[in-house]
N, C-alpha and C positions, 0 to 999 in steps of 0.2 A: 247887692251890697258888696262892696269891695272886700277882698279877703282880709285886709288889714283893719277894716272897720268892725268894731265889736259892739254888740248891744247886750245889755243885761236885762234879765227878767227879775223884777223886784216887786215887793208888796207896795201897794198904794193905799194906805189907811184912809178910811172914809173921812172926808173933809180936808185931807192934806193937800199940799201943793201938787203932788203927783196925781192924786185923785182928780183934782180940778182939771189938770191937763188931759187926763184920760177921759173925763166927762166931755170936754170940748172935742176930743177926737171922735168919741162915740156920736156926738151931736152932728159933726160934719160928715161922717161916713154913713151912719145908720138912719139919721132922722132928716137932716136938711134936704137930701135928694127926694124925699117923700113929702116935703112941705110940712114936716112935723117938728115938734120940739118935745123934750122930756116933760112929762106931767109931774105934778107935785107927788102923786101916788108913786110913780116910778122912782122919783128921787128919794122918797121915804123908804122904799124897798131897798135902795142902795145901802142904807144903814145896816141892813141885815145880811149883807153879802161880804165875801172876801174878795178884794180887788187886787189884780196884778197888772203890771204894765211892762212893756219892753221899752227900754230907754237907750238911745244912741246919741252920743255927743250932747247930753243934757236935755234932749227932747224926747217926749213920749211918741213912739212910732207904732205902738200896738197896745191893746188893752183887752182884758177879759175879766169877768166876775163870776163868782160861784155862790149859789144860794143853797143852803141846806134844805133837804127834803127827807127827813128821817134818815134812812140808811143810804140815801142817794144825795148827789149834788146836782143841781141844775146849772149847767154852763150857760152864761148869758152875756149878751153885749160884747161878743168878740168883734173887734174892729182893728184893722191895720191901715196905716196911712197909705193912700193909693200909690205914692211914689215908692213904697216899700213892698208892694205885692210881689210875690214870687221870689222873695229873698229869704224865706225860712222863718219869718217873724211869727206867723200864725202857727206854724208847726211847733216852734219853741214855746209859745204861750200855751198851746194845748198840752204838750208834754209836761210843762211845769204844773199846770192845773191838775193833770192826772196824778203826778207824783205827790203833790200836796194832798189830794184826796185820799190816795192810798195810805200815806203816812197818818192821816186822820182816821183811818179805818173805814172809810166809805167803800161800798161795794158796787155802786152803780153810778154812772154819769149819764145825765139826761140833757138833751139839747133840743130846742125847737129851731131847726135849721131852715133858713130862708131857701126857697126854691132856687136852685142853681148852686147852692153851697153844699148840697148833699155829697157830691163827689169828693170834696176836700175831707169831710169827716169819714166817709167810707174808706178812704186810704188809711185811716188810723183805726179800722175795725169797728166803727160805729154802724149800727144796723137800723134801717128805717122801720118804724112800727106804725101801723094803722094808716088811715087815709089822710091826705093833705088837709090842712085847715088854714083859715085866715087869721093872721096876727099882725098888728100894726100895718094894716091895709095890704099885706102881701101874703101869698101862699107860703106855708111852712110845712115841714114834716117833722114829727117827733123821731129822734134817733137816740139810741142808747148803746152803752158799752159796759160790760161787766168789768169790774176792777178787782185787783187782788188784795183788797183791804183785809187787815188782820183781825180786827175786832168789830163788833157791832156797836152802833151808836144808839 
């Protein structure tokens, strides 16, 4: 990304125009290459999540969602437009998600990372737990990170 080009990380409320753009990006990056589409159950689950997206020049270039799990949050559906890889979009989304979680008092972030993405999360102190497993037709590994949340939920 050019130094003078700025992107913002903003909330994408479920059902909003930004949410629909984020959903299209998730579909293109995470599902279409596998010959899959989002199921009705997955879309229903979206209603229970907090969604954020990275926006540059009016377009969604990255997205992530968070699903509450008691004192933990599960980070789900992280996707960055391929043309924006290696420009810090994923890092900013992850940092924003962690800050939002900590402000809400969450103490643990949980990720089911696709095989090959573990290195990205490990750079931000996420640790692999347990054996790999299959999810959405691909190997994944559970990764977690302790957060500095102030209060229990």
